[in-house]
MIFI-54377 format. One record per residue (C-alpha): residue number from 1; residue in one letter; y, z, x. Coordinates in pm, whole numbers, plus 50000, padded with zeros to 5 digits. Layout:
<pts>
pt i: NUM, aa: a, Y: Y, Z: Z, X: X
...
</pts>
This chain:
<pts>
pt i: 1, aa: m, Y: 66126, Z: 50473, X: 71997
pt i: 2, aa: d, Y: 66151, Z: 50474, X: 72377
pt i: 3, aa: a, Y: 66279, Z: 50114, X: 72360
pt i: 4, aa: a, Y: 66553, Z: 50192, X: 72106
pt i: 5, aa: p, Y: 66908, Z: 50212, X: 72247
pt i: 6, aa: v, Y: 66967, Z: 50506, X: 72009
pt i: 7, aa: g, Y: 66704, Z: 50659, X: 71779
pt i: 8, aa: h, Y: 66719, Z: 50843, X: 71448
pt i: 9, aa: m, Y: 66514, Z: 51155, X: 71380
pt i: 10, aa: p, Y: 66371, Z: 51047, X: 71039
pt i: 11, aa: q, Y: 66227, Z: 50738, X: 71208
pt i: 12, aa: d, Y: 66021, Z: 50936, X: 71459
pt i: 13, aa: l, Y: 65647, Z: 50977, X: 71400
pt i: 14, aa: s, Y: 65676, Z: 51356, X: 71428
pt i: 15, aa: y, Y: 65925, Z: 51364, X: 71141
pt i: 16, aa: a, Y: 65696, Z: 51136, X: 70941
pt i: 17, aa: a, Y: 65417, Z: 51390, X: 70996
pt i: 18, aa: g, Y: 65646, Z: 51663, X: 70869
pt i: 19, aa: k, Y: 65728, Z: 51468, X: 70554
pt i: 20, aa: a, Y: 65358, Z: 51400, X: 70496
pt i: 21, aa: a, Y: 65302, Z: 51776, X: 70486
pt i: 22, aa: t, Y: 65549, Z: 51795, X: 70196
pt i: 23, aa: g, Y: 65390, Z: 51518, X: 69990
pt i: 24, aa: w, Y: 65550, Z: 51207, X: 70140
pt i: 25, aa: p, Y: 65285, Z: 51002, X: 70327
pt i: 26, aa: s, Y: 65416, Z: 50713, X: 70533
pt i: 27, aa: r, Y: 65338, Z: 50400, X: 70727
pt i: 28, aa: r, Y: 65523, Z: 50230, X: 71011
pt i: 29, aa: l, Y: 65641, Z: 49871, X: 71001
pt i: 30, aa: v, Y: 65723, Z: 49672, X: 71314
pt i: 31, aa: f, Y: 65941, Z: 49362, X: 71281
pt i: 32, aa: y, Y: 65897, Z: 49064, X: 71512
pt i: 33, aa: a, Y: 66108, Z: 48762, X: 71604
pt i: 34, aa: g, Y: 65836, Z: 48531, X: 71731
pt i: 35, aa: q, Y: 65629, Z: 48748, X: 71968
pt i: 36, aa: r, Y: 65912, Z: 48994, X: 72037
pt i: 37, aa: p, Y: 65938, Z: 49328, X: 71848
pt i: 38, aa: v, Y: 66297, Z: 49368, X: 71730
pt i: 39, aa: a, Y: 66289, Z: 49670, X: 71496
pt i: 40, aa: f, Y: 66066, Z: 49935, X: 71340
pt i: 41, aa: a, Y: 66077, Z: 50156, X: 71032
pt i: 42, aa: v, Y: 65897, Z: 50462, X: 70896
pt i: 43, aa: v, Y: 65847, Z: 50396, X: 70524
pt i: 44, aa: l, Y: 65782, Z: 50708, X: 70315
pt i: 45, aa: e, Y: 65582, Z: 50683, X: 69993
pt i: 46, aa: f, Y: 65642, Z: 50903, X: 69691
pt i: 47, aa: r, Y: 65336, Z: 50947, X: 69468
pt i: 48, aa: r, Y: 65248, Z: 51133, X: 69151
pt i: 49, aa: l, Y: 64887, Z: 51165, X: 69033
pt i: 50, aa: g, Y: 64790, Z: 50916, X: 69302
pt i: 51, aa: i, Y: 65032, Z: 50652, X: 69172
pt i: 52, aa: k, Y: 65292, Z: 50516, X: 69414
pt i: 53, aa: l, Y: 65635, Z: 50539, X: 69248
pt i: 54, aa: l, Y: 65880, Z: 50445, X: 69521
pt i: 55, aa: h, Y: 65937, Z: 50384, X: 69891
pt i: 56, aa: r, Y: 66201, Z: 50555, X: 70103
pt i: 57, aa: v, Y: 66351, Z: 50459, X: 70442
pt i: 58, aa: n, Y: 66589, Z: 50715, X: 70587
pt i: 59, aa: r, Y: 66817, Z: 50608, X: 70873
pt i: 60, aa: g, Y: 66616, Z: 50297, X: 70945
pt i: 61, aa: p, Y: 66501, Z: 50041, X: 71038
pt i: 62, aa: v, Y: 66581, Z: 50116, X: 71402
pt i: 63, aa: l, Y: 66691, Z: 49798, X: 71578
pt i: 64, aa: l, Y: 66582, Z: 49749, X: 71941
pt i: 65, aa: d, Y: 66886, Z: 49536, X: 72031
pt i: 66, aa: a, Y: 67204, Z: 49730, X: 72111
pt i: 67, aa: a, Y: 67420, Z: 49444, X: 71975
pt i: 68, aa: p, Y: 67208, Z: 49257, X: 71718
pt i: 69, aa: s, Y: 67329, Z: 48931, X: 71570
pt i: 70, aa: d, Y: 67400, Z: 48901, X: 71198
pt i: 71, aa: e, Y: 67100, Z: 48668, X: 71176
pt i: 72, aa: l, Y: 66869, Z: 48930, X: 71326
pt i: 73, aa: v, Y: 66997, Z: 49209, X: 71098
pt i: 74, aa: l, Y: 66957, Z: 48987, X: 70791
pt i: 75, aa: g, Y: 66607, Z: 48888, X: 70899
pt i: 76, aa: v, Y: 66492, Z: 49249, X: 70943
pt i: 77, aa: y, Y: 66637, Z: 49374, X: 70614
pt i: 78, aa: r, Y: 66506, Z: 49075, X: 70420
pt i: 79, aa: a, Y: 66159, Z: 49126, X: 70567
pt i: 80, aa: l, Y: 66171, Z: 49496, X: 70475
pt i: 81, aa: r, Y: 66268, Z: 49410, X: 70120
pt i: 82, aa: r, Y: 65992, Z: 49148, X: 70086
pt i: 83, aa: t, Y: 65733, Z: 49399, X: 70210
pt i: 84, aa: v, Y: 65818, Z: 49723, X: 70028
pt i: 85, aa: g, Y: 66130, Z: 49666, X: 69822
pt i: 86, aa: r, Y: 66032, Z: 49458, X: 69521
pt i: 87, aa: l, Y: 65936, Z: 49561, X: 69168
pt i: 88, aa: w, Y: 65570, Z: 49477, X: 69225
pt i: 89, aa: t, Y: 65558, Z: 49688, X: 69545
pt i: 90, aa: t, Y: 65763, Z: 49973, X: 69386
pt i: 91, aa: p, Y: 66142, Z: 50015, X: 69439
pt i: 92, aa: l, Y: 66285, Z: 50096, X: 69781
pt i: 93, aa: l, Y: 66553, Z: 50362, X: 69833
pt i: 94, aa: i, Y: 66713, Z: 50320, X: 70173
pt i: 95, aa: a, Y: 66982, Z: 50479, X: 70390
pt i: 96, aa: p, Y: 67018, Z: 50192, X: 70642
pt i: 97, aa: a, Y: 67061, Z: 50263, X: 71011
pt i: 98, aa: l, Y: 67375, Z: 50049, X: 71012
pt i: 99, aa: e, Y: 67721, Z: 50190, X: 71067
pt i: 100, aa: k, Y: 67956, Z: 50193, X: 70771
pt i: 101, aa: t, Y: 68157, Z: 49873, X: 70817
pt i: 102, aa: e, Y: 68255, Z: 49583, X: 70595
pt i: 103, aa: r, Y: 68016, Z: 49367, X: 70798
pt i: 104, aa: s, Y: 67719, Z: 49598, X: 70729
pt i: 105, aa: v, Y: 67796, Z: 49614, X: 70355
pt i: 106, aa: a, Y: 67822, Z: 49235, X: 70336
pt i: 107, aa: l, Y: 67493, Z: 49186, X: 70523
pt i: 108, aa: l, Y: 67306, Z: 49432, X: 70301
pt i: 109, aa: r, Y: 67432, Z: 49262, X: 69988
pt i: 110, aa: e, Y: 67340, Z: 48921, X: 70129
pt i: 111, aa: a, Y: 66991, Z: 49057, X: 70201
pt i: 112, aa: g, Y: 66955, Z: 49152, X: 69832
pt i: 113, aa: y, Y: 67027, Z: 49526, X: 69829
pt i: 114, aa: i, Y: 67235, Z: 49709, X: 69568
pt i: 115, aa: r, Y: 67456, Z: 49999, X: 69676
pt i: 116, aa: r, Y: 67394, Z: 50330, X: 69496
pt i: 117, aa: e, Y: 67634, Z: 50554, X: 69691
pt i: 118, aa: a, Y: 67902, Z: 50476, X: 69947
pt i: 119, aa: d, Y: 67851, Z: 50803, X: 70137
pt i: 120, aa: s, Y: 67555, Z: 50870, X: 70364
pt i: 121, aa: w, Y: 67463, Z: 51038, X: 70693
pt i: 122, aa: r, Y: 67760, Z: 51124, X: 70915
pt i: 123, aa: s, Y: 67724, Z: 51271, X: 71263
pt i: 124, aa: g, Y: 67842, Z: 51252, X: 71623
pt i: 125, aa: r, Y: 67677, Z: 51180, X: 71956
pt i: 126, aa: i, Y: 67738, Z: 51298, X: 72311
pt i: 127, aa: d, Y: 67673, Z: 51036, X: 72578
pt i: 128, aa: l, Y: 67456, Z: 51203, X: 72845
pt i: 129, aa: r, Y: 67467, Z: 50916, X: 73096
pt i: 130, aa: p, Y: 67778, Z: 51037, X: 73286
pt i: 131, aa: d, Y: 67743, Z: 51322, X: 73535
pt i: 132, aa: e, Y: 67764, Z: 51683, X: 73415
pt i: 133, aa: h, Y: 68125, Z: 51728, X: 73523
pt i: 134, aa: q, Y: 68238, Z: 51424, X: 73326
pt i: 135, aa: i, Y: 68055, Z: 51547, X: 73016
pt i: 136, aa: w, Y: 68208, Z: 51894, X: 73061
pt i: 137, aa: m, Y: 68560, Z: 51754, X: 73094
pt i: 138, aa: g, Y: 68506, Z: 51548, X: 72778
pt i: 139, aa: f, Y: 68492, Z: 51868, X: 72569
pt i: 140, aa: a, Y: 68808, Z: 52016, X: 72418
pt i: 141, aa: s, Y: 68965, Z: 52304, X: 72612
pt i: 142, aa: t, Y: 68885, Z: 52539, X: 72322
pt i: 143, aa: f, Y: 68512, Z: 52462, X: 72363
pt i: 144, aa: r, Y: 68524, Z: 52517, X: 72739
pt i: 145, aa: n, Y: 68722, Z: 52842, X: 72713
pt i: 146, aa: r, Y: 68484, Z: 52989, X: 72453
pt i: 147, aa: l, Y: 68187, Z: 52882, X: 72664
pt i: 148, aa: r, Y: 68333, Z: 53071, X: 72961
pt i: 149, aa: k, Y: 68370, Z: 53378, X: 72739
pt i: 150, aa: a, Y: 68004, Z: 53352, X: 72638
pt i: 151, aa: e, Y: 67900, Z: 53327, X: 73003
pt i: 152, aa: r, Y: 68106, Z: 53635, X: 73094
pt i: 153, aa: a, Y: 67931, Z: 53833, X: 72818
pt i: 154, aa: g, Y: 67618, Z: 53827, X: 73031
pt i: 155, aa: a, Y: 67387, Z: 53668, X: 72774
pt i: 156, aa: e, Y: 67050, Z: 53542, X: 72897
pt i: 157, aa: l, Y: 66924, Z: 53197, X: 72800
pt i: 158, aa: r, Y: 66557, Z: 53132, X: 72726
pt i: 159, aa: i, Y: 66419, Z: 52779, X: 72669
pt i: 160, aa: a, Y: 66075, Z: 52763, X: 72508
pt i: 161, aa: d, Y: 65837, Z: 52514, X: 72347
pt i: 162, aa: d, Y: 65554, Z: 52752, X: 72251
pt i: 163, aa: a, Y: 65433, Z: 52797, X: 71893
pt i: 164, aa: a, Y: 65522, Z: 53168, X: 71868
pt i: 165, aa: t, Y: 65887, Z: 53112, X: 71956
pt i: 166, aa: y, Y: 65909, Z: 52825, X: 71709
pt i: 167, aa: q, Y: 65761, Z: 53044, X: 71435
pt i: 168, aa: w, Y: 66029, Z: 53301, X: 71516
pt i: 169, aa: m, Y: 66292, Z: 53024, X: 71487
pt i: 170, aa: i, Y: 66156, Z: 52916, X: 71147
pt i: 171, aa: a, Y: 66163, Z: 53276, X: 71022
pt i: 172, aa: r, Y: 66531, Z: 53308, X: 71119
pt i: 173, aa: h, Y: 66600, Z: 52972, X: 70948
pt i: 174, aa: v, Y: 66434, Z: 53087, X: 70624
pt i: 175, aa: e, Y: 66634, Z: 53410, X: 70631
pt i: 176, aa: n, Y: 66950, Z: 53211, X: 70691
pt i: 177, aa: m, Y: 66884, Z: 52982, X: 70392
pt i: 178, aa: r, Y: 66819, Z: 53286, X: 70173
pt i: 179, aa: d, Y: 67121, Z: 53485, X: 70287
pt i: 180, aa: k, Y: 67368, Z: 53193, X: 70279
pt i: 181, aa: q, Y: 67209, Z: 53025, X: 69976
pt i: 182, aa: f, Y: 67165, Z: 52671, X: 70106
pt i: 183, aa: r, Y: 66872, Z: 52429, X: 70113
pt i: 184, aa: a, Y: 66738, Z: 52254, X: 70421
pt i: 185, aa: a, Y: 66407, Z: 52157, X: 70580
pt i: 186, aa: g, Y: 66139, Z: 52411, X: 70489
pt i: 187, aa: p, Y: 65856, Z: 52569, X: 70692
pt i: 188, aa: d, Y: 65588, Z: 52315, X: 70594
pt i: 189, aa: l, Y: 65794, Z: 52022, X: 70720
pt i: 190, aa: l, Y: 65910, Z: 52204, X: 71033
pt i: 191, aa: n, Y: 65561, Z: 52321, X: 71133
pt i: 192, aa: a, Y: 65406, Z: 51978, X: 71086
pt i: 193, aa: l, Y: 65696, Z: 51816, X: 71273
pt i: 194, aa: r, Y: 65637, Z: 52032, X: 71579
pt i: 195, aa: e, Y: 65258, Z: 52006, X: 71566
pt i: 196, aa: a, Y: 65279, Z: 51626, X: 71583
pt i: 197, aa: e, Y: 65455, Z: 51634, X: 71925
pt i: 198, aa: p, Y: 65479, Z: 51997, X: 72049
pt i: 199, aa: g, Y: 65646, Z: 51917, X: 72380
pt i: 200, aa: n, Y: 65937, Z: 51739, X: 72213
pt i: 201, aa: m, Y: 66058, Z: 52043, X: 72016
pt i: 202, aa: l, Y: 66254, Z: 52297, X: 72221
pt i: 203, aa: v, Y: 66399, Z: 52632, X: 72113
pt i: 204, aa: f, Y: 66712, Z: 52754, X: 72295
pt i: 205, aa: q, Y: 66724, Z: 53130, X: 72246
pt i: 206, aa: l, Y: 67012, Z: 53353, X: 72356
pt i: 207, aa: l, Y: 66936, Z: 53717, X: 72444
pt i: 208, aa: h, Y: 67197, Z: 53990, X: 72478
pt i: 209, aa: g, Y: 67107, Z: 54346, X: 72560
pt i: 210, aa: g, Y: 66741, Z: 54244, X: 72543
pt i: 211, aa: a, Y: 66764, Z: 54123, X: 72181
pt i: 212, aa: a, Y: 66790, Z: 53769, X: 72043
pt i: 213, aa: v, Y: 67139, Z: 53709, X: 71902
pt i: 214, aa: a, Y: 67132, Z: 53333, X: 71841
pt i: 215, aa: a, Y: 66904, Z: 53031, X: 71871
pt i: 216, aa: m, Y: 66879, Z: 52660, X: 71798
pt i: 217, aa: s, Y: 66602, Z: 52402, X: 71802
pt i: 218, aa: v, Y: 66635, Z: 52051, X: 71943
pt i: 219, aa: l, Y: 66397, Z: 51760, X: 71881
pt i: 220, aa: r, Y: 66359, Z: 51481, X: 72132
pt i: 221, aa: f, Y: 66257, Z: 51130, X: 72025
pt i: 222, aa: g, Y: 66267, Z: 50847, X: 72276
pt i: 223, aa: r, Y: 66592, Z: 50859, X: 72472
pt i: 224, aa: t, Y: 66769, Z: 51053, X: 72195
pt i: 225, aa: a, Y: 66766, Z: 51423, X: 72106
pt i: 226, aa: e, Y: 66908, Z: 51590, X: 71797
pt i: 227, aa: y, Y: 67015, Z: 51943, X: 71714
pt i: 228, aa: h, Y: 66799, Z: 52042, X: 71419
pt i: 229, aa: v, Y: 66794, Z: 52410, X: 71314
pt i: 230, aa: g, Y: 67025, Z: 52694, X: 71415
pt i: 231, aa: w, Y: 67065, Z: 53067, X: 71364
pt i: 232, aa: f, Y: 67355, Z: 53285, X: 71478
pt i: 233, aa: g, Y: 67357, Z: 53660, X: 71427
pt i: 234, aa: p, Y: 67682, Z: 53863, X: 71408
pt i: 235, aa: e, Y: 67670, Z: 53955, X: 71778
pt i: 236, aa: g, Y: 67592, Z: 53595, X: 71871
pt i: 237, aa: r, Y: 67898, Z: 53473, X: 71685
pt i: 238, aa: s, Y: 68115, Z: 53740, X: 71848
pt i: 239, aa: i, Y: 68028, Z: 53617, X: 72199
pt i: 240, aa: n, Y: 68054, Z: 53243, X: 72112
pt i: 241, aa: a, Y: 67681, Z: 53185, X: 72142
pt i: 242, aa: g, Y: 67710, Z: 52841, X: 71982
pt i: 243, aa: n, Y: 67913, Z: 52710, X: 72275
pt i: 244, aa: l, Y: 67664, Z: 52835, X: 72533
pt i: 245, aa: l, Y: 67362, Z: 52708, X: 72337
pt i: 246, aa: m, Y: 67511, Z: 52361, X: 72282
pt i: 247, aa: w, Y: 67608, Z: 52324, X: 72649
pt i: 248, aa: s, Y: 67264, Z: 52445, X: 72757
pt i: 249, aa: a, Y: 67098, Z: 52192, X: 72526
pt i: 250, aa: v, Y: 67315, Z: 51909, X: 72660
pt i: 251, aa: r, Y: 67230, Z: 51998, X: 73020
pt i: 252, aa: e, Y: 66856, Z: 52040, X: 72956
pt i: 253, aa: m, Y: 66826, Z: 51718, X: 72758
pt i: 254, aa: k, Y: 67010, Z: 51528, X: 73030
pt i: 255, aa: r, Y: 66774, Z: 51679, X: 73289
pt i: 256, aa: r, Y: 66480, Z: 51550, X: 73083
pt i: 257, aa: g, Y: 66612, Z: 51193, X: 73082
pt i: 258, aa: v, Y: 66773, Z: 51188, X: 72736
pt i: 259, aa: t, Y: 67078, Z: 50960, X: 72721
pt i: 260, aa: s, Y: 67221, Z: 51049, X: 72376
pt i: 261, aa: f, Y: 67253, Z: 51392, X: 72210
pt i: 262, aa: d, Y: 67312, Z: 51389, X: 71833
pt i: 263, aa: l, Y: 67490, Z: 51693, X: 71691
pt i: 264, aa: g, Y: 67275, Z: 51689, X: 71378
pt i: 265, aa: g, Y: 67526, Z: 51600, X: 71109
pt i: 266, aa: l, Y: 67895, Z: 51645, X: 71029
pt i: 267, aa: r, Y: 68029, Z: 51751, X: 70689
pt i: 268, aa: i, Y: 68395, Z: 51723, X: 70599
pt i: 269, aa: g, Y: 68554, Z: 52065, X: 70544
pt i: 270, aa: d, Y: 68262, Z: 52255, X: 70698
pt i: 271, aa: g, Y: 68347, Z: 52522, X: 70954
pt i: 272, aa: y, Y: 68048, Z: 52442, X: 71176
pt i: 273, aa: t, Y: 68156, Z: 52078, X: 71177
pt i: 274, aa: q, Y: 68495, Z: 52185, X: 71312
pt i: 275, aa: f, Y: 68311, Z: 52365, X: 71592
pt i: 276, aa: k, Y: 68101, Z: 52056, X: 71672
pt i: 277, aa: r, Y: 68414, Z: 51844, X: 71689
pt i: 278, aa: t, Y: 68542, Z: 52055, X: 71980
pt i: 279, aa: m, Y: 68267, Z: 51879, X: 72178
pt i: 280, aa: r, Y: 68454, Z: 51552, X: 72104
pt i: 281, aa: p, Y: 68148, Z: 51348, X: 72010
pt i: 282, aa: v, Y: 68160, Z: 50980, X: 71927
pt i: 283, aa: e, Y: 68144, Z: 51009, X: 71550
pt i: 284, aa: y, Y: 67959, Z: 50763, X: 71330
pt i: 285, aa: e, Y: 67880, Z: 50720, X: 70962
pt i: 286, aa: l, Y: 67600, Z: 50513, X: 70815
pt i: 287, aa: a, Y: 67640, Z: 50249, X: 70547
pt i: 288, aa: g, Y: 67557, Z: 50450, X: 70236
pt i: 289, aa: e, Y: 67256, Z: 50465, X: 70004
pt i: 290, aa: w, Y: 67105, Z: 50140, X: 69872
pt i: 291, aa: i, Y: 66821, Z: 50028, X: 69646
pt i: 292, aa: s, Y: 66602, Z: 49721, X: 69640
pt i: 293, aa: i, Y: 66393, Z: 49620, X: 69339
</pts>
């Protein structure tokens, strides 16, 4: 993962550990061109009564070349299909880590995959390689103005990686899912994910008047970090806590040597997505959902 130009959370070993805790064991494949590793993939296995029913690759394989040739992409996806994507090895469901372009679709079809859905993961990334001022000026004025308002409110930021704070974060996440009636990663996955690599999971907690009013967790993997779980109480929303937490996460991840910060998903028509877009990320969309038999 450290060698990847840009990583994807579901391809990190910590995420694989989280999925294993929810009944999806996995193995990692490494693809070679001669003696040189060129890609890797976490392959999840779905079983019932001990019988393997299908394989799943989510946002992978991760290519180690920033500008891979068509030949290399074809080679990796054909090798993946030969290994875990044939009827005698069980079917493979895959959300490829290829951007949604005509070229990607053509290569996947040439490699033998069948498209199930055109839509897939959509998100945006902030490049952390420029200096802080350049990153700051890249945000929309609305983001910067609301961040200044949050700073004037006198909120206190706390950054933690201890187990107790993360349990508090999970509890707020569970309450949030219940109150707003949505489904997302559950406690079993989240606990196992952190336990696999404790130092890579940070909680950014905002305190106001001595009480927590908002928080978010960020997972680091290789040179990439991704916003994962968030909670914003009424007071946190009133003081624009999201702006202060996001900016704090960007600065801390940059300080730790991360070069790309993923905003953790964008959904058309979603209010939180509109907020994320005020950070003016470089948006991307992956090439859909595919199957190999």
